LUMPAKE-740469 format. One record per atom (N, C-alpha, C): residue number from 1; residue in one letter; atom name; x, y, z. Coordinates in Angstrom, 1 decimal, always signed. Example, Ala and Ser with C-alpha at 12.3 -4.5 7.8 and 13.67 -1.06 7.14 Angstrom:
@sedo:1&vexse:a&mike:N&px:+13.2&py:-5.7&pz:+7.8
@sedo:1&vexse:a&mike:CA&px:+12.3&py:-4.5&pz:+7.8
@sedo:1&vexse:a&mike:C&px:+13.2&py:-3.3&pz:+7.8
@sedo:2&vexse:s&mike:N&px:+12.8&py:-2.2&pz:+7.1
@sedo:2&vexse:s&mike:CA&px:+13.7&py:-1.1&pz:+7.1
@sedo:2&vexse:s&mike:C&px:+12.9&py:+0.0&pz:+7.9
END
This chain:
@sedo:1&vexse:m&mike:N&px:-166.7&py:-25.2&pz:+111.4
@sedo:1&vexse:m&mike:CA&px:-165.9&py:-24.5&pz:+112.5
@sedo:1&vexse:m&mike:C&px:-166.2&py:-22.6&pz:+112.8
@sedo:2&vexse:p&mike:N&px:-166.5&py:-22.7&pz:+113.6
@sedo:2&vexse:p&mike:CA&px:-166.8&py:-21.4&pz:+114.0
@sedo:2&vexse:p&mike:C&px:-165.8&py:-19.9&pz:+113.8
@sedo:3&vexse:k&mike:N&px:-165.9&py:-19.3&pz:+113.6
@sedo:3&vexse:k&mike:CA&px:-164.9&py:-18.3&pz:+113.0
@sedo:3&vexse:k&mike:C&px:-164.4&py:-17.5&pz:+114.5
@sedo:4&vexse:e&mike:N&px:-163.5&py:-17.7&pz:+114.4
@sedo:4&vexse:e&mike:CA&px:-162.7&py:-17.1&pz:+116.0
@sedo:4&vexse:e&mike:C&px:-162.3&py:-15.5&pz:+115.8
@sedo:5&vexse:t&mike:N&px:-163.1&py:-14.8&pz:+116.7
@sedo:5&vexse:t&mike:CA&px:-162.9&py:-13.3&pz:+117.1
@sedo:5&vexse:t&mike:C&px:-161.4&py:-13.0&pz:+117.5
@sedo:6&vexse:e&mike:N&px:-160.8&py:-12.1&pz:+117.1
@sedo:6&vexse:e&mike:CA&px:-159.8&py:-11.6&pz:+117.6
@sedo:6&vexse:e&mike:C&px:-160.0&py:-11.0&pz:+118.8
@sedo:7&vexse:n&mike:N&px:-159.1&py:-11.4&pz:+120.4
@sedo:7&vexse:n&mike:CA&px:-159.4&py:-11.1&pz:+121.5
@sedo:7&vexse:n&mike:C&px:-157.9&py:-9.6&pz:+121.3
@sedo:8&vexse:k&mike:N&px:-158.7&py:-8.4&pz:+121.3
@sedo:8&vexse:k&mike:CA&px:-158.4&py:-7.1&pz:+121.2
@sedo:8&vexse:k&mike:C&px:-157.4&py:-7.2&pz:+122.8
@sedo:9&vexse:n&mike:N&px:-157.9&py:-7.2&pz:+124.1
@sedo:9&vexse:n&mike:CA&px:-157.1&py:-7.4&pz:+125.4
@sedo:9&vexse:n&mike:C&px:-156.3&py:-8.2&pz:+125.7
@sedo:10&vexse:k&mike:N&px:-155.0&py:-7.6&pz:+126.7
@sedo:10&vexse:k&mike:CA&px:-154.2&py:-7.9&pz:+126.6
@sedo:10&vexse:k&mike:C&px:-154.4&py:-9.0&pz:+127.8
@sedo:11&vexse:s&mike:N&px:-153.8&py:-10.1&pz:+128.5
@sedo:11&vexse:s&mike:CA&px:-153.9&py:-10.2&pz:+129.8
@sedo:11&vexse:s&mike:C&px:-152.3&py:-10.5&pz:+130.5
@sedo:12&vexse:f&mike:N&px:-152.2&py:-9.7&pz:+132.3
@sedo:12&vexse:f&mike:CA&px:-151.4&py:-10.0&pz:+132.6
@sedo:12&vexse:f&mike:C&px:-151.2&py:-10.3&pz:+133.7
@sedo:13&vexse:v&mike:N&px:-150.1&py:-10.7&pz:+134.8
@sedo:13&vexse:v&mike:CA&px:-150.8&py:-10.7&pz:+136.1
@sedo:13&vexse:v&mike:C&px:-150.7&py:-9.4&pz:+136.7
@sedo:14&vexse:l&mike:N&px:-151.3&py:-9.0&pz:+137.6
@sedo:14&vexse:l&mike:CA&px:-151.0&py:-7.7&pz:+138.7
@sedo:14&vexse:l&mike:C&px:-151.2&py:-7.6&pz:+140.0
@sedo:15&vexse:r&mike:N&px:-149.6&py:-7.6&pz:+140.7
@sedo:15&vexse:r&mike:CA&px:-149.8&py:-7.9&pz:+142.2
@sedo:15&vexse:r&mike:C&px:-149.9&py:-6.3&pz:+142.8
@sedo:16&vexse:i&mike:N&px:-150.7&py:-6.9&pz:+143.6
@sedo:16&vexse:i&mike:CA&px:-151.5&py:-5.4&pz:+144.2
@sedo:16&vexse:i&mike:C&px:-151.3&py:-5.3&pz:+145.9
@sedo:17&vexse:d&mike:N&px:-151.0&py:-4.4&pz:+146.7
@sedo:17&vexse:d&mike:CA&px:-151.5&py:-4.8&pz:+147.9
@sedo:17&vexse:d&mike:C&px:-152.9&py:-4.9&pz:+148.7
@sedo:18&vexse:t&mike:N&px:-152.9&py:-5.6&pz:+149.8
@sedo:18&vexse:t&mike:CA&px:-154.3&py:-5.7&pz:+150.0
@sedo:18&vexse:t&mike:C&px:-154.9&py:-4.7&pz:+150.5
@sedo:19&vexse:e&mike:N&px:-154.9&py:-3.6&pz:+150.9
@sedo:19&vexse:e&mike:CA&px:-155.5&py:-2.5&pz:+151.0
@sedo:19&vexse:e&mike:C&px:-155.9&py:-1.8&pz:+149.9
@sedo:20&vexse:t&mike:N&px:-155.0&py:-1.3&pz:+149.0
@sedo:20&vexse:t&mike:CA&px:-155.4&py:-1.1&pz:+147.2
@sedo:20&vexse:t&mike:C&px:-156.4&py:-2.0&pz:+147.2
@sedo:21&vexse:m&mike:N&px:-156.6&py:-3.1&pz:+146.8
@sedo:21&vexse:m&mike:CA&px:-157.2&py:-4.3&pz:+146.4
@sedo:21&vexse:m&mike:C&px:-159.0&py:-3.8&pz:+147.1
@sedo:22&vexse:n&mike:N&px:-158.6&py:-3.7&pz:+148.0
@sedo:22&vexse:n&mike:CA&px:-160.2&py:-3.7&pz:+148.5
@sedo:22&vexse:n&mike:C&px:-160.8&py:-2.7&pz:+148.4
@sedo:23&vexse:a&mike:N&px:-159.9&py:-1.6&pz:+148.4
@sedo:23&vexse:a&mike:CA&px:-160.2&py:-0.1&pz:+148.1
@sedo:23&vexse:a&mike:C&px:-161.0&py:+0.2&pz:+146.6
@sedo:24&vexse:i&mike:N&px:-160.3&py:-0.6&pz:+145.7
@sedo:24&vexse:i&mike:CA&px:-160.9&py:-1.0&pz:+143.9
@sedo:24&vexse:i&mike:C&px:-162.0&py:-1.9&pz:+144.2
@sedo:25&vexse:e&mike:N&px:-162.0&py:-2.7&pz:+145.1
@sedo:25&vexse:e&mike:CA&px:-163.3&py:-3.9&pz:+144.9
@sedo:25&vexse:e&mike:C&px:-164.5&py:-3.0&pz:+145.6
@sedo:26&vexse:k&mike:N&px:-164.3&py:-2.4&pz:+146.6
@sedo:26&vexse:k&mike:CA&px:-165.1&py:-1.6&pz:+146.8
@sedo:26&vexse:k&mike:C&px:-166.1&py:-0.4&pz:+145.9
@sedo:27&vexse:w&mike:N&px:-164.6&py:+0.1&pz:+145.2
@sedo:27&vexse:w&mike:CA&px:-165.1&py:+1.0&pz:+144.2
@sedo:27&vexse:w&mike:C&px:-165.8&py:+0.8&pz:+143.4
@sedo:28&vexse:a&mike:N&px:-165.5&py:-0.5&pz:+142.6
@sedo:28&vexse:a&mike:CA&px:-166.0&py:-1.0&pz:+141.4
@sedo:28&vexse:a&mike:C&px:-167.5&py:-1.4&pz:+142.5
@sedo:29&vexse:s&mike:N&px:-167.4&py:-1.4&pz:+143.5
@sedo:29&vexse:s&mike:CA&px:-168.9&py:-2.2&pz:+143.7
@sedo:29&vexse:s&mike:C&px:-169.9&py:-1.2&pz:+143.5
@sedo:30&vexse:d&mike:N&px:-169.2&py:-0.5&pz:+144.2
@sedo:30&vexse:d&mike:CA&px:-169.7&py:+1.0&pz:+144.2
@sedo:30&vexse:d&mike:C&px:-170.9&py:+1.3&pz:+142.6
@sedo:31&vexse:e&mike:N&px:-170.0&py:+1.5&pz:+141.5
@sedo:31&vexse:e&mike:CA&px:-170.3&py:+2.0&pz:+140.2
@sedo:31&vexse:e&mike:C&px:-170.4&py:+0.7&pz:+139.7
@sedo:32&vexse:f&mike:N&px:-171.0&py:-0.5&pz:+140.3
@sedo:32&vexse:f&mike:CA&px:-171.5&py:-2.0&pz:+139.2
@sedo:32&vexse:f&mike:C&px:-170.9&py:-2.2&pz:+138.3
@sedo:33&vexse:r&mike:N&px:-169.3&py:-2.4&pz:+138.5
@sedo:33&vexse:r&mike:CA&px:-168.7&py:-2.6&pz:+137.8
@sedo:33&vexse:r&mike:C&px:-167.7&py:-4.0&pz:+138.5
@sedo:34&vexse:s&mike:N&px:-167.0&py:-4.8&pz:+137.6
@sedo:34&vexse:s&mike:CA&px:-166.3&py:-5.3&pz:+138.0
@sedo:34&vexse:s&mike:C&px:-164.6&py:-5.0&pz:+138.9
@sedo:35&vexse:v&mike:N&px:-164.2&py:-5.6&pz:+139.4
@sedo:35&vexse:v&mike:CA&px:-162.8&py:-5.5&pz:+139.7
@sedo:35&vexse:v&mike:C&px:-161.6&py:-5.2&pz:+137.9
@sedo:36&vexse:n&mike:N&px:-161.3&py:-5.6&pz:+137.6
@sedo:36&vexse:n&mike:CA&px:-161.0&py:-5.8&pz:+136.3
@sedo:36&vexse:n&mike:C&px:-162.1&py:-4.5&pz:+135.4
@sedo:37&vexse:g&mike:N&px:-163.1&py:-4.1&pz:+135.3
@sedo:37&vexse:g&mike:CA&px:-163.4&py:-3.2&pz:+134.5
@sedo:37&vexse:g&mike:C&px:-163.1&py:-1.9&pz:+135.3
@sedo:38&vexse:q&mike:N&px:-163.1&py:-2.2&pz:+136.5
@sedo:38&vexse:q&mike:CA&px:-163.0&py:-1.4&pz:+137.2
@sedo:38&vexse:q&mike:C&px:-161.7&py:-0.3&pz:+136.8
@sedo:39&vexse:i&mike:N&px:-160.5&py:-1.5&pz:+137.3
@sedo:39&vexse:i&mike:CA&px:-159.1&py:-1.2&pz:+137.0
@sedo:39&vexse:i&mike:C&px:-158.8&py:-0.6&pz:+135.1
@sedo:40&vexse:a&mike:N&px:-159.5&py:-1.2&pz:+134.6
@sedo:40&vexse:a&mike:CA&px:-159.3&py:-0.6&pz:+133.4
@sedo:40&vexse:a&mike:C&px:-159.7&py:+0.7&pz:+132.7
@sedo:41&vexse:y&mike:N&px:-160.9&py:+0.9&pz:+133.7
@sedo:41&vexse:y&mike:CA&px:-161.8&py:+2.4&pz:+133.1
@sedo:41&vexse:y&mike:C&px:-160.4&py:+3.5&pz:+134.3
@sedo:42&vexse:l&mike:N&px:-160.0&py:+3.1&pz:+135.2
@sedo:42&vexse:l&mike:CA&px:-159.0&py:+3.3&pz:+135.4
@sedo:42&vexse:l&mike:C&px:-158.0&py:+4.4&pz:+135.0
@sedo:43&vexse:l&mike:N&px:-157.4&py:+3.6&pz:+134.5
@sedo:43&vexse:l&mike:CA&px:-156.2&py:+3.2&pz:+133.9
@sedo:43&vexse:l&mike:C&px:-156.5&py:+4.0&pz:+132.3
@sedo:44&vexse:n&mike:N&px:-157.9&py:+3.7&pz:+131.8
@sedo:44&vexse:n&mike:CA&px:-158.4&py:+4.4&pz:+130.6
@sedo:44&vexse:n&mike:C&px:-158.3&py:+6.2&pz:+131.1
@sedo:45&vexse:q&mike:N&px:-158.8&py:+7.0&pz:+132.0
@sedo:45&vexse:q&mike:CA&px:-159.2&py:+8.1&pz:+132.4
@sedo:45&vexse:q&mike:C&px:-157.9&py:+8.7&pz:+132.6
@sedo:46&vexse:s&mike:N&px:-156.5&py:+7.7&pz:+133.4
@sedo:46&vexse:s&mike:CA&px:-155.5&py:+8.4&pz:+133.8
@sedo:46&vexse:s&mike:C&px:-155.0&py:+8.7&pz:+132.4
@sedo:47&vexse:l&mike:N&px:-154.7&py:+7.5&pz:+131.7
@sedo:47&vexse:l&mike:CA&px:-154.7&py:+8.0&pz:+130.0
@sedo:47&vexse:l&mike:C&px:-154.9&py:+9.1&pz:+129.4
@sedo:48&vexse:k&mike:N&px:-156.5&py:+9.3&pz:+129.2
@sedo:48&vexse:k&mike:CA&px:-156.5&py:+10.0&pz:+128.5
@sedo:48&vexse:k&mike:C&px:-156.3&py:+11.6&pz:+129.3
@sedo:49&vexse:k&mike:N&px:-156.1&py:+11.8&pz:+130.6
@sedo:49&vexse:k&mike:CA&px:-155.9&py:+12.7&pz:+131.4
@sedo:49&vexse:k&mike:C&px:-154.3&py:+13.3&pz:+131.2
@sedo:50&vexse:n&mike:N&px:-153.3&py:+12.4&pz:+131.0
@sedo:50&vexse:n&mike:CA&px:-152.4&py:+12.7&pz:+130.7
@sedo:50&vexse:n&mike:C&px:-151.6&py:+12.3&pz:+129.3
@sedo:51&vexse:g&mike:N&px:-153.0&py:+12.5&pz:+128.2
@sedo:51&vexse:g&mike:CA&px:-152.3&py:+12.5&pz:+126.9
@sedo:51&vexse:g&mike:C&px:-151.9&py:+11.5&pz:+126.3
@sedo:52&vexse:r&mike:N&px:-151.8&py:+10.7&pz:+126.8
@sedo:52&vexse:r&mike:CA&px:-150.9&py:+9.4&pz:+126.2
@sedo:52&vexse:r&mike:C&px:-151.7&py:+8.1&pz:+125.2
@sedo:53&vexse:l&mike:N&px:-153.1&py:+8.6&pz:+125.2
@sedo:53&vexse:l&mike:CA&px:-153.8&py:+7.5&pz:+124.1
@sedo:53&vexse:l&mike:C&px:-153.3&py:+8.2&pz:+123.3
@sedo:54&vexse:p&mike:N&px:-153.3&py:+7.0&pz:+122.2
@sedo:54&vexse:p&mike:CA&px:-153.2&py:+7.4&pz:+120.8
@sedo:54&vexse:p&mike:C&px:-154.6&py:+7.9&pz:+120.2
@sedo:55&vexse:e&mike:N&px:-154.4&py:+8.7&pz:+119.1
@sedo:55&vexse:e&mike:CA&px:-155.3&py:+9.5&pz:+118.7
@sedo:55&vexse:e&mike:C&px:-157.0&py:+9.0&pz:+118.3
@sedo:56&vexse:e&mike:N&px:-156.8&py:+8.2&pz:+117.9
@sedo:56&vexse:e&mike:CA&px:-158.0&py:+7.6&pz:+117.4
@sedo:56&vexse:e&mike:C&px:-158.6&py:+6.5&pz:+118.6
@sedo:57&vexse:k&mike:N&px:-157.8&py:+5.7&pz:+119.2
@sedo:57&vexse:k&mike:CA&px:-158.9&py:+6.1&pz:+120.6
@sedo:57&vexse:k&mike:C&px:-159.2&py:+6.7&pz:+121.8
@sedo:58&vexse:r&mike:N&px:-158.4&py:+8.3&pz:+121.9
@sedo:58&vexse:r&mike:CA&px:-159.5&py:+9.2&pz:+122.1
@sedo:58&vexse:r&mike:C&px:-160.7&py:+9.6&pz:+121.5
@sedo:59&vexse:k&mike:N&px:-160.4&py:+9.4&pz:+120.1
@sedo:59&vexse:k&mike:CA&px:-161.5&py:+9.9&pz:+119.5
@sedo:59&vexse:k&mike:C&px:-163.1&py:+9.1&pz:+120.0
@sedo:60&vexse:r&mike:N&px:-162.9&py:+7.2&pz:+120.0
@sedo:60&vexse:r&mike:CA&px:-163.7&py:+6.8&pz:+120.4
@sedo:60&vexse:r&mike:C&px:-164.2&py:+6.6&pz:+121.9
@sedo:61&vexse:t&mike:N&px:-163.7&py:+6.9&pz:+122.8
@sedo:61&vexse:t&mike:CA&px:-163.7&py:+7.1&pz:+124.5
@sedo:61&vexse:t&mike:C&px:-164.6&py:+8.3&pz:+124.9
@sedo:62&vexse:k&mike:N&px:-164.6&py:+9.1&pz:+123.8
@sedo:62&vexse:k&mike:CA&px:-165.1&py:+10.3&pz:+124.3
@sedo:62&vexse:k&mike:C&px:-166.5&py:+10.0&pz:+124.1
END
């Protein structure tokens, strides 16, 4: 039986208005990312900018 890897990502449902979603889809496409990847990137950048990331995560994302 193959060893299962631990998934460190958490799934959740996001409700977002159509105009915002369209803008994120366009932005993601422009940067060659998936919509999910773009949202994760934007959240990570915002958390970093506002000093909300735990210290070890800040070191890994520099």
